N, C-alpha and C positions, 0 to 999 in steps of 0.2 A: 395885178395880178396876182403876183406871191403873195407881198405882203397879204392880201388882203384872204387866200389859203390859209396862210401859218394863223394868220387872226382867227381865223372860223378852228383850228386846228385845236388852238392854244385855250379861246371856249368852250369846245368839246373835250378837252382833259381837266381842264380845270371845273365844271360844272361834272365828270365824273368825280373823281378824287374828292369832291365838295358833301355825298351822300356820307350817312351817318349810317352806321346801322347797328339795331339796339332790339334784344329780345320784347317784344312781345310783354304789355302787363295784363295782369286781371286772370281768371280763369280762364283752365288749359284743353283742351277735349283729352278726353284720356289715351293713353300710349295706345294699343289692340295687340295682345298676343300675337306672336306669328305661332300658328298649327306647327303643331309636332307631324312631321308627315310621318308617315305609313311605315310599317318597316318592311321590309326588306324580304323578298321570301329567298327559303332557306332551302340553299339546294341539296338536295340525300346528299348525303356520307356515299363513298365509294370504298368498298376494301376488300380487302383478298389481297392471293398471294401476287399478281402482276403490280395490282397498283401501290405494294405494298413494298415493293424490290424496285421499284423504277423514281418509286415519291424519295426527298431526299438528301439528292446525290448516293445515293444508297447503292453498296453495292451487289448487284441479287445474286451472286454465285455463295452469296456467302448466309445466303439462307439454307444453301443445302448442306453448312460445315455446320456437325453437330458439336464443336465449338467456337462455333459463334459468341461472341462478345454477347450479350441481352440487348442490347440495342434494338437486333435483328426479329427478335420478337422468338416466340417458340411455337412448334407443331400445333397446341391447339386450337392456338390465330390463325387457322389457314385449312384448319380438317373443319367438320361437317359430320355433324351426327347422329344417328335414330332417338326419335322424339319416344319409339316404343320399347326399346331396347340399350338401357341403361350401360355405356363403356362402349358401346359400337359405332364403327364410322364407318361414313359412304360414301365421304370423297373428298380432292381439295377444295376448297372455294378459290373460284382461280377471280371472277369476279363478284361481291355479293356488297346489294343497292339498299341500303337502310333508311326506309322512311321515317 
């Protein structure tokens, strides 16, 4: 019985290893390129004093320092201006969402 099982296994192994793998000859079907995925939705940009102060590991107290480095920005970036009166400011932009 053991010899019979060993013979069957040997025949299966021989049959499996005797296969030849060749590329098909002749005209092939054209390969269709994948469609490009749709673009991701762009999130609205959030700016203002609070997001700018706590982003990128910045020190928010440096925004009050008049001698702070230029990377902390200047007062013009955080101020809202009156469109009817040039040079007149209305307030501070705590949160500003730009679409």
